[in-house]
Biopython code that builds the backbone (N, CA, C, O; Angstrom):
import numpy as np
from Bio.PDB.StructureBuilder import StructureBuilder

atoms = [
    (1, "MET", "N", (61.914, -25.146, 47.152)),
    (1, "MET", "CA", (61.303, -24.371, 48.213)),
    (1, "MET", "C", (61.859, -24.822, 49.567)),
    (1, "MET", "O", (61.955, -26.019, 49.835)),
    (2, "THR", "N", (62.217, -23.877, 50.398)),
    (2, "THR", "CA", (62.754, -24.175, 51.718)),
    (2, "THR", "C", (61.614, -24.367, 52.705)),
    (2, "THR", "O", (60.706, -23.541, 52.796)),
    (3, "THR", "N", (61.678, -25.469, 53.443)),
    (3, "THR", "CA", (60.686, -25.729, 54.478)),
    (3, "THR", "C", (61.338, -25.512, 55.836)),
    (3, "THR", "O", (62.327, -26.161, 56.176)),
    (4, "TRP", "N", (60.774, -24.598, 56.599)),
    (4, "TRP", "CA", (61.302, -24.271, 57.919)),
    (4, "TRP", "C", (60.526, -25.043, 58.984)),
    (4, "TRP", "O", (59.297, -25.114, 58.943)),
    (5, "THR", "N", (61.259, -25.618, 59.936)),
    (5, "THR", "CA", (60.653, -26.365, 61.033)),
    (5, "THR", "C", (60.920, -25.628, 62.335)),
    (5, "THR", "O", (62.081, -25.411, 62.682)),
    (6, "PRO", "N", (59.873, -25.233, 63.074)),
    (6, "PRO", "CA", (60.087, -24.624, 64.387)),
    (6, "PRO", "C", (60.684, -25.658, 65.337)),
    (6, "PRO", "O", (60.223, -26.798, 65.392)),
    (7, "VAL", "N", (61.710, -25.255, 66.082)),
    (7, "VAL", "CA", (62.416, -26.193, 66.951)),
    (7, "VAL", "C", (62.217, -25.874, 68.429)),
    (7, "VAL", "O", (61.863, -26.752, 69.216)),
    (8, "CYS", "N", (62.446, -24.610, 68.805)),
    (8, "CYS", "CA", (62.330, -24.235, 70.213)),
    (8, "CYS", "C", (62.290, -22.720, 70.321)),
    (8, "CYS", "O", (62.553, -22.003, 69.356)),
    (9, "ALA", "N", (61.958, -22.252, 71.504)),
    (9, "ALA", "CA", (62.032, -20.815, 71.769)),
    (9, "ALA", "C", (63.497, -20.412, 71.886)),
    (9, "ALA", "O", (64.309, -21.174, 72.413)),
    (10, "LEU", "N", (63.840, -19.233, 71.405)),
    (10, "LEU", "CA", (65.212, -18.738, 71.526)),
    (10, "LEU", "C", (65.640, -18.712, 72.986)),
    (10, "LEU", "O", (66.809, -18.948, 73.290)),
    (11, "THR", "N", (64.721, -18.430, 73.885)),
    (11, "THR", "CA", (65.038, -18.367, 75.318)),
    (11, "THR", "C", (65.416, -19.731, 75.897)),
    (11, "THR", "O", (65.931, -19.797, 77.013)),
    (12, "ALA", "N", (65.173, -20.816, 75.166)),
    (12, "ALA", "CA", (65.552, -22.159, 75.634)),
    (12, "ALA", "C", (67.034, -22.444, 75.405)),
    (12, "ALA", "O", (67.564, -23.425, 75.927)),
    (13, "LEU", "N", (67.703, -21.595, 74.629)),
    (13, "LEU", "CA", (69.119, -21.796, 74.328)),
    (13, "LEU", "C", (69.987, -20.937, 75.236)),
    (13, "LEU", "O", (69.653, -19.790, 75.531)),
    (14, "ASP", "N", (71.095, -21.503, 75.670)),
    (14, "ASP", "CA", (72.082, -20.773, 76.463)),
    (14, "ASP", "C", (73.253, -20.393, 75.563)),
    (14, "ASP", "O", (73.699, -21.208, 74.755)),
    (15, "PRO", "N", (73.758, -19.159, 75.692)),
    (15, "PRO", "CA", (74.883, -18.735, 74.851)),
    (15, "PRO", "C", (76.089, -19.656, 75.003)),
    (15, "PRO", "O", (76.471, -20.057, 76.102)),
    (16, "GLU", "N", (76.676, -19.976, 73.829)),
    (16, "GLU", "CA", (77.903, -20.771, 73.748)),
    (16, "GLU", "C", (77.738, -22.226, 74.212)),
    (16, "GLU", "O", (78.729, -22.913, 74.459)),
    (17, "ARG", "N", (76.489, -22.692, 74.331)),
    (17, "ARG", "CA", (76.219, -24.088, 74.705)),
    (17, "ARG", "C", (75.374, -24.716, 73.609)),
    (17, "ARG", "O", (74.467, -24.075, 73.078)),
    (18, "GLY", "N", (75.661, -25.951, 73.271)),
    (18, "GLY", "CA", (74.933, -26.626, 72.219)),
    (18, "GLY", "C", (73.694, -27.346, 72.727)),
    (18, "GLY", "O", (73.599, -27.721, 73.896)),
    (19, "VAL", "N", (72.747, -27.528, 71.809)),
    (19, "VAL", "CA", (71.524, -28.278, 72.070)),
    (19, "VAL", "C", (71.263, -29.144, 70.846)),
    (19, "VAL", "O", (71.398, -28.683, 69.713)),
    (20, "ALA", "N", (70.890, -30.398, 71.075)),
    (20, "ALA", "CA", (70.538, -31.285, 69.957)),
    (20, "ALA", "C", (69.037, -31.213, 69.714)),
    (20, "ALA", "O", (68.239, -31.159, 70.650)),
    (21, "ALA", "N", (68.673, -31.214, 68.439)),
    (21, "ALA", "CA", (67.257, -31.196, 68.052)),
    (21, "ALA", "C", (67.059, -32.186, 66.913)),
    (21, "ALA", "O", (67.903, -32.305, 66.025)),
    (22, "LEU", "N", (65.946, -32.889, 66.949)),
    (22, "LEU", "CA", (65.585, -33.792, 65.865)),
    (22, "LEU", "C", (64.662, -33.039, 64.920)),
    (22, "LEU", "O", (63.533, -32.702, 65.277)),
    (23, "VAL", "N", (65.153, -32.777, 63.704)),
    (23, "VAL", "CA", (64.408, -31.991, 62.728)),
    (23, "VAL", "C", (64.178, -32.864, 61.495)),
    (23, "VAL", "O", (65.117, -33.184, 60.766)),
    (24, "ASP", "N", (62.944, -33.236, 61.276)),
    (24, "ASP", "CA", (62.593, -34.085, 60.131)),
    (24, "ASP", "C", (63.486, -35.316, 60.038)),
    (24, "ASP", "O", (63.927, -35.686, 58.950)),
    (25, "GLY", "N", (63.753, -35.950, 61.177)),
    (25, "GLY", "CA", (64.543, -37.172, 61.220)),
    (25, "GLY", "C", (66.047, -36.967, 61.224)),
    (25, "GLY", "O", (66.801, -37.940, 61.224)),
    (26, "THR", "N", (66.497, -35.716, 61.227)),
    (26, "THR", "CA", (67.926, -35.395, 61.226)),
    (26, "THR", "C", (68.314, -34.763, 62.549)),
    (26, "THR", "O", (67.656, -33.830, 63.008)),
    (27, "GLN", "N", (69.390, -35.267, 63.175)),
    (27, "GLN", "CA", (69.877, -34.650, 64.409)),
    (27, "GLN", "C", (70.722, -33.435, 64.062)),
    (27, "GLN", "O", (71.722, -33.534, 63.351)),
    (28, "VAL", "N", (70.301, -32.290, 64.577)),
    (28, "VAL", "CA", (70.979, -31.020, 64.332)),
    (28, "VAL", "C", (71.494, -30.487, 65.665)),
    (28, "VAL", "O", (70.771, -30.491, 66.661)),
    (29, "ALA", "N", (72.743, -30.028, 65.681)),
    (29, "ALA", "CA", (73.320, -29.369, 66.853)),
    (29, "ALA", "C", (73.151, -27.869, 66.655)),
    (29, "ALA", "O", (73.640, -27.312, 65.672)),
    (30, "LEU", "N", (72.462, -27.212, 67.582)),
    (30, "LEU", "CA", (72.210, -25.777, 67.509)),
    (30, "LEU", "C", (73.051, -25.055, 68.554)),
    (30, "LEU", "O", (73.217, -25.533, 69.676)),
    (31, "PHE", "N", (73.577, -23.900, 68.167)),
    (31, "PHE", "CA", (74.418, -23.117, 69.064)),
    (31, "PHE", "C", (74.000, -21.651, 69.000)),
    (31, "PHE", "O", (73.974, -21.055, 67.924)),
    (32, "LEU", "N", (73.673, -21.075, 70.152)),
    (32, "LEU", "CA", (73.422, -19.638, 70.280)),
    (32, "LEU", "C", (74.753, -18.982, 70.614)),
    (32, "LEU", "O", (75.374, -19.295, 71.630)),
    (33, "LEU", "N", (75.185, -18.072, 69.753)),
    (33, "LEU", "CA", (76.458, -17.393, 69.971)),
    (33, "LEU", "C", (76.255, -16.118, 70.774)),
    (33, "LEU", "O", (75.140, -15.607, 70.879)),
    (34, "ASP", "N", (77.339, -15.612, 71.336)),
    (34, "ASP", "CA", (77.276, -14.388, 72.126)),
    (34, "ASP", "C", (76.772, -13.195, 71.323)),
    (34, "ASP", "O", (76.212, -12.256, 71.888)),
    (35, "ASP", "N", (76.969, -13.230, 69.996)),
    (35, "ASP", "CA", (76.518, -12.119, 69.161)),
    (35, "ASP", "C", (75.046, -12.239, 68.763)),
    (35, "ASP", "O", (74.540, -11.402, 68.016)),
    (36, "GLY", "N", (74.351, -13.280, 69.260)),
    (36, "GLY", "CA", (72.927, -13.444, 69.010)),
    (36, "GLY", "C", (72.578, -14.363, 67.856)),
    (36, "GLY", "O", (71.418, -14.739, 67.692)),
    (37, "ARG", "N", (73.581, -14.734, 67.043)),
    (37, "ARG", "CA", (73.307, -15.661, 65.945)),
    (37, "ARG", "C", (73.071, -17.069, 66.491)),
    (37, "ARG", "O", (73.625, -17.456, 67.520)),
    (38, "VAL", "N", (72.232, -17.824, 65.774)),
    (38, "VAL", "CA", (72.050, -19.234, 66.073)),
    (38, "VAL", "C", (72.520, -20.005, 64.842)),
    (38, "VAL", "O", (72.047, -19.765, 63.731)),
    (39, "LEU", "N", (73.458, -20.937, 65.051)),
    (39, "LEU", "CA", (74.013, -21.712, 63.950)),
    (39, "LEU", "C", (73.704, -23.186, 64.166)),
    (39, "LEU", "O", (73.592, -23.648, 65.302)),
    (40, "GLY", "N", (73.566, -23.920, 63.065)),
    (40, "GLY", "CA", (73.248, -25.336, 63.155)),
    (40, "GLY", "C", (74.118, -26.179, 62.235)),
    (40, "GLY", "O", (74.342, -25.833, 61.075)),
    (41, "VAL", "N", (74.609, -27.303, 62.779)),
    (41, "VAL", "CA", (75.404, -28.276, 62.028)),
    (41, "VAL", "C", (74.940, -29.676, 62.417)),
    (41, "VAL", "O", (74.168, -29.845, 63.361)),
    (42, "ASP", "N", (75.421, -30.682, 61.676)),
    (42, "ASP", "CA", (75.126, -32.070, 62.042)),
    (42, "ASP", "C", (75.517, -32.332, 63.488)),
    (42, "ASP", "O", (76.548, -31.851, 63.958)),
    (43, "ASN", "N", (74.694, -33.093, 64.186)),
    (43, "ASN", "CA", (75.051, -33.509, 65.539)),
    (43, "ASN", "C", (75.922, -34.763, 65.507)),
    (43, "ASN", "O", (76.541, -35.117, 66.510)),
    (44, "HIS", "N", (75.968, -35.428, 64.363)),
    (44, "HIS", "CA", (76.712, -36.682, 64.223)),
    (44, "HIS", "C", (78.182, -36.403, 63.971)),
    (44, "HIS", "O", (78.535, -35.777, 62.971)),
    (45, "ASP", "N", (79.045, -36.866, 64.874)),
    (45, "ASP", "CA", (80.492, -36.733, 64.743)),
    (45, "ASP", "C", (80.977, -37.852, 63.816)),
    (45, "ASP", "O", (80.915, -39.023, 64.192)),
    (46, "PRO", "N", (81.461, -37.516, 62.609)),
    (46, "PRO", "CA", (81.849, -38.564, 61.669)),
    (46, "PRO", "C", (83.091, -39.348, 62.089)),
    (46, "PRO", "O", (83.326, -40.444, 61.580)),
    (47, "PHE", "N", (83.878, -38.809, 62.999)),
    (47, "PHE", "CA", (85.082, -39.508, 63.435)),
    (47, "PHE", "C", (84.781, -40.567, 64.495)),
    (47, "PHE", "O", (85.379, -41.644, 64.478)),
    (48, "SER", "N", (83.866, -40.274, 65.411)),
    (48, "SER", "CA", (83.539, -41.241, 66.477)),
    (48, "SER", "C", (82.289, -42.048, 66.148)),
    (48, "SER", "O", (82.089, -43.135, 66.690)),
    (49, "GLY", "N", (81.445, -41.520, 65.259)),
    (49, "GLY", "CA", (80.181, -42.181, 64.941)),
    (49, "GLY", "C", (79.087, -41.906, 65.955)),
    (49, "GLY", "O", (78.004, -42.486, 65.870)),
    (50, "ALA", "N", (79.354, -41.033, 66.910)),
    (50, "ALA", "CA", (78.377, -40.725, 67.962)),
    (50, "ALA", "C", (77.698, -39.383, 67.678)),
    (50, "ALA", "O", (78.277, -38.508, 67.036)),
    (51, "ASN", "N", (76.485, -39.238, 68.157)),
    (51, "ASN", "CA", (75.735, -37.989, 68.021)),
    (51, "ASN", "C", (76.044, -37.094, 69.220)),
    (51, "ASN", "O", (75.272, -37.029, 70.178)),
    (52, "VAL", "N", (77.193, -36.402, 69.152)),
    (52, "VAL", "CA", (77.691, -35.656, 70.310)),
    (52, "VAL", "C", (78.160, -34.238, 70.019)),
    (52, "VAL", "O", (78.628, -33.554, 70.930)),
    (53, "VAL", "N", (78.050, -33.781, 68.791)),
    (53, "VAL", "CA", (78.601, -32.466, 68.453)),
    (53, "VAL", "C", (77.967, -31.369, 69.308)),
    (53, "VAL", "O", (78.635, -30.394, 69.652)),
    (54, "SER", "N", (76.688, -31.515, 69.655)),
    (54, "SER", "CA", (76.013, -30.503, 70.474)),
    (54, "SER", "C", (76.647, -30.363, 71.859)),
    (54, "SER", "O", (76.440, -29.359, 72.541)),
    (55, "ARG", "N", (77.405, -31.352, 72.265)),
    (55, "ARG", "CA", (78.090, -31.296, 73.562)),
    (55, "ARG", "C", (79.521, -30.788, 73.457)),
    (55, "ARG", "O", (80.277, -30.807, 74.428)),
    (56, "GLY", "N", (79.879, -30.331, 72.251)),
    (56, "GLY", "CA", (81.240, -29.853, 72.013)),
    (56, "GLY", "C", (81.499, -28.490, 72.628)),
    (56, "GLY", "O", (80.598, -27.832, 73.148)),
    (57, "ILE", "N", (82.748, -28.091, 72.552)),
    (57, "ILE", "CA", (83.194, -26.820, 73.126)),
    (57, "ILE", "C", (83.211, -25.761, 72.029)),
    (57, "ILE", "O", (83.857, -25.937, 70.996)),
    (58, "VAL", "N", (82.498, -24.663, 72.258)),
    (58, "VAL", "CA", (82.453, -23.554, 71.313)),
    (58, "VAL", "C", (83.681, -22.679, 71.536)),
    (58, "VAL", "O", (84.052, -22.384, 72.672)),
    (59, "GLY", "N", (84.299, -22.272, 70.443)),
    (59, "GLY", "CA", (85.477, -21.413, 70.530)),
    (59, "GLY", "C", (85.653, -20.655, 69.241)),
    (59, "GLY", "O", (84.709, -20.485, 68.470)),
    (60, "THR", "N", (86.878, -20.196, 69.008)),
    (60, "THR", "CA", (87.206, -19.509, 67.762)),
    (60, "THR", "C", (88.589, -19.944, 67.310)),
    (60, "THR", "O", (89.439, -20.351, 68.103)),
    (61, "ARG", "N", (88.772, -19.842, 66.033)),
    (61, "ARG", "CA", (90.090, -20.020, 65.424)),
    (61, "ARG", "C", (90.230, -18.865, 64.449)),
    (61, "ARG", "O", (89.661, -18.880, 63.358)),
    (62, "GLY", "N", (90.999, -17.862, 64.862)),
    (62, "GLY", "CA", (91.038, -16.620, 64.093)),
    (62, "GLY", "C", (89.677, -15.956, 64.187)),
    (62, "GLY", "O", (89.177, -15.711, 65.284)),
    (63, "ASP", "N", (89.075, -15.664, 63.040)),
    (63, "ASP", "CA", (87.739, -15.067, 63.003)),
    (63, "ASP", "C", (86.645, -16.109, 62.838)),
    (63, "ASP", "O", (85.473, -15.755, 62.703)),
    (64, "THR", "N", (87.004, -17.383, 62.846)),
    (64, "THR", "CA", (86.048, -18.460, 62.606)),
    (64, "THR", "C", (85.505, -19.001, 63.925)),
    (64, "THR", "O", (86.273, -19.398, 64.802)),
    (65, "VAL", "N", (84.179, -19.016, 64.061)),
    (65, "VAL", "CA", (83.536, -19.609, 65.237)),
    (65, "VAL", "C", (83.564, -21.117, 65.049)),
    (65, "VAL", "O", (83.207, -21.621, 63.984)),
    (66, "THR", "N", (83.992, -21.843, 66.091)),
    (66, "THR", "CA", (84.205, -23.282, 65.964)),
    (66, "THR", "C", (83.501, -24.069, 67.059)),
    (66, "THR", "O", (83.079, -23.527, 68.081)),
    (67, "VAL", "N", (83.391, -25.378, 66.802)),
    (67, "VAL", "CA", (82.991, -26.335, 67.831)),
    (67, "VAL", "C", (84.008, -27.466, 67.785)),
    (67, "VAL", "O", (84.394, -27.933, 66.713)),
    (68, "THR", "N", (84.435, -27.896, 68.969)),
    (68, "THR", "CA", (85.388, -28.994, 69.097)),
    (68, "THR", "C", (84.658, -30.214, 69.622)),
    (68, "THR", "O", (83.941, -30.131, 70.619)),
    (69, "SER", "N", (84.834, -31.343, 68.959)),
    (69, "SER", "CA", (84.166, -32.575, 69.363)),
    (69, "SER", "C", (84.589, -32.988, 70.776)),
    (69, "SER", "O", (85.768, -32.909, 71.119)),
    (70, "PRO", "N", (83.639, -33.424, 71.586)),
    (70, "PRO", "CA", (84.003, -33.914, 72.915)),
    (70, "PRO", "C", (84.660, -35.298, 72.868)),
    (70, "PRO", "O", (85.186, -35.765, 73.878)),
    (71, "MET", "N", (84.634, -35.947, 71.719)),
    (71, "MET", "CA", (85.180, -37.301, 71.614)),
    (71, "MET", "C", (86.671, -37.282, 71.263)),
    (71, "MET", "O", (87.513, -37.565, 72.116)),
    (72, "HIS", "N", (86.998, -36.952, 70.014)),
    (72, "HIS", "CA", (88.390, -37.022, 69.556)),
    (72, "HIS", "C", (88.998, -35.663, 69.273)),
    (72, "HIS", "O", (90.103, -35.564, 68.739)),
    (73, "LYS", "N", (88.268, -34.613, 69.636)),
    (73, "LYS", "CA", (88.755, -33.228, 69.608)),
    (73, "LYS", "C", (88.953, -32.638, 68.219)),
    (73, "LYS", "O", (89.726, -31.691, 68.069)),
    (74, "GLN", "N", (88.277, -33.168, 67.190)),
    (74, "GLN", "CA", (88.318, -32.503, 65.897)),
    (74, "GLN", "C", (87.573, -31.167, 66.018)),
    (74, "GLN", "O", (86.681, -31.009, 66.851)),
    (75, "VAL", "N", (87.958, -30.223, 65.176)),
    (75, "VAL", "CA", (87.397, -28.883, 65.218)),
    (75, "VAL", "C", (86.706, -28.580, 63.885)),
    (75, "VAL", "O", (87.254, -28.840, 62.813)),
    (76, "TRP", "N", (85.482, -28.020, 63.975)),
    (76, "TRP", "CA", (84.722, -27.637, 62.782)),
    (76, "TRP", "C", (84.302, -26.182, 62.874)),
    (76, "TRP", "O", (84.088, -25.645, 63.961)),
    (77, "SER", "N", (84.188, -25.557, 61.708)),
    (77, "SER", "CA", (83.597, -24.231, 61.618)),
    (77, "SER", "C", (82.102, -24.371, 61.865)),
    (77, "SER", "O", (81.455, -25.218, 61.249)),
    (78, "LEU", "N", (81.543, -23.556, 62.756)),
    (78, "LEU", "CA", (80.101, -23.583, 62.988)),
    (78, "LEU", "C", (79.340, -22.885, 61.866)),
    (78, "LEU", "O", (78.140, -23.106, 61.703)),
    (79, "GLU", "N", (80.015, -22.055, 61.103)),
    (79, "GLU", "CA", (79.344, -21.343, 60.016)),
    (79, "GLU", "C", (79.232, -22.206, 58.762)),
    (79, "GLU", "O", (78.205, -22.171, 58.084)),
    (80, "SER", "N", (80.262, -22.975, 58.443)),
    (80, "SER", "CA", (80.279, -23.747, 57.190)),
    (80, "SER", "C", (80.257, -25.255, 57.395)),
    (80, "SER", "O", (79.908, -25.997, 56.477)),
    (81, "GLY", "N", (80.624, -25.717, 58.587)),
    (81, "GLY", "CA", (80.740, -27.150, 58.838)),
    (81, "GLY", "C", (82.075, -27.733, 58.411)),
    (81, "GLY", "O", (82.303, -28.934, 58.557)),
    (82, "GLU", "N", (82.957, -26.896, 57.888)),
    (82, "GLU", "CA", (84.263, -27.365, 57.418)),
    (82, "GLU", "C", (85.103, -27.901, 58.574)),
    (82, "GLU", "O", (85.190, -27.280, 59.633)),
    (83, "CYS", "N", (85.720, -29.064, 58.356)),
    (83, "CYS", "CA", (86.622, -29.635, 59.359)),
    (83, "CYS", "C", (87.935, -28.865, 59.304)),
    (83, "CYS", "O", (88.573, -28.797, 58.254)),
    (84, "LEU", "N", (88.339, -28.291, 60.423)),
    (84, "LEU", "CA", (89.555, -27.484, 60.486)),
    (84, "LEU", "C", (90.725, -28.241, 61.077)),
    (84, "LEU", "O", (91.871, -27.806, 60.961)),
    (85, "ASP", "N", (90.446, -29.378, 61.712)),
    (85, "ASP", "CA", (91.504, -30.133, 62.373)),
    (85, "ASP", "C", (91.104, -31.601, 62.425)),
    (85, "ASP", "O", (90.280, -32.003, 63.247)),
    (86, "ALA", "N", (91.685, -32.380, 61.556)),
    (86, "ALA", "CA", (91.341, -33.801, 61.506)),
    (86, "ALA", "C", (92.250, -34.649, 62.391)),
    (86, "ALA", "O", (92.076, -35.866, 62.455)),
    (87, "ALA", "N", (93.207, -34.039, 63.070)),
    (87, "ALA", "CA", (94.104, -34.744, 63.995)),
    (87, "ALA", "C", (94.686, -36.006, 63.364)),
    (87, "ALA", "O", (94.576, -37.096, 63.925)),
    (88, "GLY", "N", (95.306, -35.852, 62.192)),
    (88, "GLY", "CA", (95.961, -36.977, 61.535)),
    (88, "GLY", "C", (95.054, -37.851, 60.698)),
    (88, "GLY", "O", (95.518, -38.816, 60.090)),
    (89, "LYS", "N", (93.774, -37.536, 60.654)),
    (89, "LYS", "CA", (92.824, -38.297, 59.845)),
    (89, "LYS", "C", (92.339, -37.422, 58.705)),
    (89, "LYS", "O", (92.481, -36.200, 58.746)),
    (90, "GLU", "N", (91.765, -38.049, 57.685)),
    (90, "GLU", "CA", (91.231, -37.278, 56.569)),
    (90, "GLU", "C", (90.063, -36.420, 57.052)),
    (90, "GLU", "O", (89.169, -36.929, 57.728)),
    (91, "PRO", "N", (90.054, -35.126, 56.717)),
    (91, "PRO", "CA", (88.965, -34.249, 57.176)),
    (91, "PRO", "C", (87.595, -34.735, 56.708)),
    (91, "PRO", "O", (87.443, -35.230, 55.591)),
    (92, "GLN", "N", (86.621, -34.587, 57.569)),
    (92, "GLN", "CA", (85.241, -34.900, 57.248)),
    (92, "GLN", "C", (84.390, -33.740, 57.735)),
    (92, "GLN", "O", (84.281, -33.488, 58.935)),
    (93, "ASP", "N", (83.799, -33.049, 56.795)),
    (93, "ASP", "CA", (82.999, -31.877, 57.120)),
    (93, "ASP", "C", (81.646, -32.269, 57.697)),
    (93, "ASP", "O", (81.152, -33.374, 57.476)),
    (94, "LEU", "N", (81.066, -31.346, 58.434)),
    (94, "LEU", "CA", (79.695, -31.480, 58.917)),
    (94, "LEU", "C", (78.792, -30.707, 57.974)),
    (94, "LEU", "O", (79.207, -29.705, 57.392)),
    (95, "ARG", "N", (77.587, -31.160, 57.824)),
    (95, "ARG", "CA", (76.622, -30.383, 57.053)),
    (95, "ARG", "C", (76.163, -29.229, 57.935)),
    (95, "ARG", "O", (75.891, -29.415, 59.121)),
    (96, "SER", "N", (76.077, -28.045, 57.354)),
    (96, "SER", "CA", (75.539, -26.907, 58.098)),
    (96, "SER", "C", (74.107, -26.670, 57.612)),
    (96, "SER", "O", (73.769, -26.965, 56.466)),
    (97, "TYR", "N", (73.280, -26.135, 58.499)),
    (97, "TYR", "CA", (71.861, -25.949, 58.211)),
    (97, "TYR", "C", (71.472, -24.489, 58.362)),
    (97, "TYR", "O", (71.956, -23.806, 59.265)),
    (98, "PRO", "N", (70.596, -24.002, 57.479)),
    (98, "PRO", "CA", (70.079, -22.644, 57.655)),
    (98, "PRO", "C", (69.230, -22.567, 58.921)),
    (98, "PRO", "O", (68.394, -23.435, 59.175)),
    (99, "VAL", "N", (69.454, -21.527, 59.703)),
    (99, "VAL", "CA", (68.701, -21.306, 60.939)),
    (99, "VAL", "C", (68.208, -19.869, 60.935)),
    (99, "VAL", "O", (68.951, -18.947, 60.600)),
    (100, "GLU", "N", (66.950, -19.689, 61.312)),
    (100, "GLU", "CA", (66.371, -18.353, 61.455)),
    (100, "GLU", "C", (65.645, -18.282, 62.786)),
    (100, "GLU", "O", (65.161, -19.288, 63.304)),
    (101, "VAL", "N", (65.579, -17.075, 63.329)),
    (101, "VAL", "CA", (64.758, -16.831, 64.512)),
    (101, "VAL", "C", (63.631, -15.915, 64.083)),
    (101, "VAL", "O", (63.865, -14.796, 63.627)),
    (102, "ARG", "N", (62.403, -16.400, 64.231)),
    (102, "ARG", "CA", (61.223, -15.626, 63.858)),
    (102, "ARG", "C", (60.304, -15.524, 65.064)),
    (102, "ARG", "O", (59.864, -16.532, 65.616)),
    (103, "ASP", "N", (60.025, -14.304, 65.458)),
    (103, "ASP", "CA", (59.145, -14.066, 66.609)),
    (103, "ASP", "C", (59.587, -14.854, 67.836)),
    (103, "ASP", "O", (58.759, -15.376, 68.582)),
    (104, "GLY", "N", (60.914, -14.936, 68.039)),
    (104, "GLY", "CA", (61.451, -15.600, 69.216)),
    (104, "GLY", "C", (61.506, -17.115, 69.120)),
    (104, "GLY", "O", (61.806, -17.781, 70.110)),
    (105, "VAL", "N", (61.218, -17.682, 67.930)),
    (105, "VAL", "CA", (61.232, -19.128, 67.742)),
    (105, "VAL", "C", (62.363, -19.492, 66.780)),
    (105, "VAL", "O", (62.475, -18.924, 65.694)),
    (106, "VAL", "N", (63.195, -20.443, 67.193)),
    (106, "VAL", "CA", (64.298, -20.926, 66.345)),
    (106, "VAL", "C", (63.714, -21.894, 65.320)),
    (106, "VAL", "O", (63.000, -22.833, 65.669)),
    (107, "GLN", "N", (64.031, -21.649, 64.052)),
    (107, "GLN", "CA", (63.540, -22.502, 62.973)),
    (107, "GLN", "C", (64.732, -22.982, 62.150)),
    (107, "GLN", "O", (65.688, -22.242, 61.920)),
    (108, "VAL", "N", (64.652, -24.247, 61.711)),
    (108, "VAL", "CA", (65.741, -24.879, 60.971)),
    (108, "VAL", "C", (65.185, -25.465, 59.675)),
    (108, "VAL", "O", (64.076, -25.997, 59.642)),
    (109, "ALA", "N", (65.985, -25.355, 58.602)),
    (109, "ALA", "CA", (65.641, -25.983, 57.329)),
    (109, "ALA", "C", (66.653, -27.099, 57.071)),
    (109, "ALA", "O", (67.854, -26.838, 57.002)),
    (110, "VAL", "N", (66.182, -28.336, 56.928)),
    (110, "VAL", "CA", (67.104, -29.444, 56.671)),
    (110, "VAL", "C", (66.991, -29.993, 55.253)),
    (110, "VAL", "O", (67.838, -30.785, 54.840)),
    (111, "GLY", "N", (65.979, -29.599, 54.503)),
    (111, "GLY", "CA", (65.742, -30.183, 53.178)),
    (111, "GLY", "C", (66.524, -29.597, 52.081)),
    (111, "GLY", "O", (66.393, -30.022, 50.933)),
]
sb = StructureBuilder()
sb.init_structure("model")
sb.init_model(0)
sb.init_chain("A")
sb.init_seg("    ")
for serial, (resi, resn, name, xyz) in enumerate(atoms, 1):
    if name == "N":
        sb.init_residue(resn, " ", resi, " ")
    sb.init_atom(name, np.array(xyz, "f"), 0.0, 1.0, " ", f" {name:<3s}", serial, name[0])
structure = sb.get_structure()
C-alpha cells in the first residue's frame, strides 16, 4: 500500500526551481516543471555526499527533463533518476519518488 505524505502547497513551488523536503526521514528534491508536473528525486548527491540536488539546475537533454548537480555537475533524469553524465566516474542513479498534487497540495510517497 502506498502512503502519501502531504509536503507543501503547490503555490509554494516556483517553476524550474528545486525545493528540499524531509519526507518520513528522507530528503527529497521536488521540482515544479513549466508543464505543471511536479517530480521528486533524492536530494542526496551520491558523488559529493552533500544534500544539494534541490539546488541544481533544471534543463533538458533531448526530450528528457534533467537536473544538474551544483557540486560536480553530474546530470540526472528528473523522471527516472538515471545518471546521464558521470563525468568520468561510474554512474550513480538517484531514487525517484511518486509525486501527486491533490487539491493544491503536493504529496510524496517514499515507502
